[in-house]
C-alpha positions in Angstrom: 45.6 21.1 152.8 46.5 23.1 150.3 44.5 22.7 147.2 46.3 24.9 145.3 49.9 23.3 145.7 48.0 19.4 145.4 47.0 20.2 142.0 49.5 22.6 140.8 46.2 24.9 140.3 47.3 27.1 137.0 45.7 30.0 139.6 47.6 32.8 141.6 48.9 31.1 144.9 49.0 34.2 147.1 45.9 36.0 146.5 44.2 34.8 149.8 41.2 33.1 148.7 39.8 31.0 151.1 39.1 27.1 149.8 35.9 25.6 150.2 33.9 22.6 148.9 32.8 21.6 145.2 30.8 18.5 144.2 29.5 16.8 141.4 26.8 13.6 140.8 28.6 13.7 137.3 32.3 12.9 138.0 34.2 12.5 141.2 37.5 14.7 142.2 40.5 12.8 140.3 38.2 10.7 138.4 37.3 10.5 134.8 35.2 12.1 132.9 32.1 10.1 131.5 31.3 10.2 127.5 28.8 12.9 127.7 31.3 15.2 128.7 33.6 14.8 125.9 33.5 16.9 123.0 31.0 16.1 120.6 32.0 19.4 118.4 35.7 18.1 118.6 34.0 15.0 117.2 35.3 12.7 120.1 33.0 9.4 119.3 30.2 9.7 122.2 31.1 12.8 122.8 27.8 15.5 123.7 29.5 18.7 124.9 26.7 18.6 128.5 28.5 20.7 131.0 28.8 18.3 135.1 26.2 19.0 137.4 27.9 21.1 139.6 26.9 21.8 144.1 28.9 24.2 146.2 29.1 24.7 149.7 30.6 26.8 152.4 32.0 30.0 150.5 33.4 32.7 152.6 30.9 35.5 154.2 30.8 38.3 152.1 30.2 36.3 148.9 28.5 37.9 146.5 28.3 36.0 143.5 30.3 33.1 141.7 31.9 32.0 138.3 32.5 28.9 137.3 35.2 27.8 134.8 36.3 24.8 133.3 40.2 24.6 132.2 42.7 22.1 130.9 46.0 22.8 131.4 47.9 20.3 129.6 45.5 20.8 125.9 48.9 21.1 123.3 48.6 25.6 122.7 50.9 26.9 125.0 48.5 28.2 127.1 45.6 25.5 127.9 42.4 25.6 126.9 39.1 27.2 128.3 36.0 25.0 128.1 33.4 26.9 130.0 33.0 29.8 131.9 30.1 31.1 133.6 29.5 34.7 135.4 27.5 36.8 137.6 26.0 33.7 138.8 23.7 34.9 142.2 24.8 33.5 145.8 21.7 32.5 146.3 22.6 29.9 143.6 24.7 26.7 144.8 24.2 24.4 143.0 24.3 24.1 138.7 22.1 21.2 136.9 23.7 18.4 134.1 23.8 20.4 130.9 23.0 24.0 132.1 25.8 25.2 129.9 23.6 24.2 126.7 23.5 26.8 123.9 21.4 28.3 125.6 22.7 28.6 128.9 19.4 27.1 129.8 20.3 25.5 133.1 21.5 28.7 134.4 20.1 31.6 136.8 18.6 34.6 135.6 21.6 37.1 135.8 24.1 34.5 135.1 25.8 33.7 131.2 28.2 32.2 129.2 31.5 33.8 127.9 33.2 31.9 124.8 35.7 29.5 125.4 38.6 28.8 123.3 36.4 27.1 120.7 34.7 30.8 120.7 31.8 29.2 121.5 29.4 30.8 124.1 28.4 26.8 125.9 30.2 24.5 127.4 32.7 22.6 125.4 33.6 18.6 126.2 37.2 17.5 127.0 38.6 16.4 123.5 42.8 15.4 124.3 44.3 14.5 120.9 44.6 11.1 120.5 47.8 9.6 122.2 48.4 12.9 123.7 48.0 11.5 127.1 45.6 12.1 130.2 44.9 15.3 130.3 43.5 17.2 133.8 40.2 19.3 133.8 40.5 22.3 136.7 36.3 22.5 137.2 36.7 25.7 139.7 33.6 27.9 141.3 34.9 31.3 142.5 33.4 32.8 145.1 33.2 37.0 144.9 32.4 40.1 146.6 30.9 41.4 143.9 27.1 41.1 142.2 28.8 41.5 139.0 31.8 40.7 137.3 31.2 43.2 134.5 32.6 41.6 131.8 31.3 41.7 128.5 29.1 39.1 127.0 31.8 38.4 124.5 34.6 38.6 126.4 37.2 35.6 126.8 37.6 33.5 130.5 41.5 35.1 131.0 39.4 39.0 130.6 37.0 37.2 133.4 40.3 35.8 135.3 41.8 39.8 135.1 39.0 40.7 136.2 37.8 38.3 138.9 41.4 38.6 140.5 40.8 41.4 142.7 37.6 40.1 143.8 37.8 36.4 144.7 37.0 35.5 148.2 37.7 31.8 147.9 37.6 29.0 145.1 36.6 25.2 145.2 38.5 23.3 142.7 37.2 19.9 141.3 40.0 18.2 138.8 38.5 15.6 136.7 40.4 13.9 134.1 40.2 12.7 130.5 42.4 10.9 127.6 41.8 9.6 124.1 43.7 6.6 123.6 46.3 6.6 120.3 
């Protein structure tokens, strides 16, 4: 199964990253985000900007840390929209509780930190597709890395994180959730 082609994943196709597994008690693969995972910051009714619970397994040998990103390639920006980025998750950690991506990163393990996404908030920002824009895909990706630290600054962008991870990515686990705001 080619996860990269299956979802039209907006990530490099030829970097040799091995697939592994990510699951969630919050949302299933191909499912719809629950109301709590929609954006309260952007005024979506019922939205609370609660990050999803995530668990992963089967990362490649040699994994020394993880990063997690949530990206909407369907946002009407010309460049998509980064909803969450977490760097430097220790290799011994294989799950994040629901709500880990709050303002303080209270559910993140020691050493891990959140990078400001496109809303310039260093926290999880929930789904917020414009009303009537149609369905949006949200790529929840766990990146297995061959370094303990990415070395990115806490005020970097997810694009800088992605660039920095490019030469250190051993594997990727991908879950795609969907959201739509009716007209």
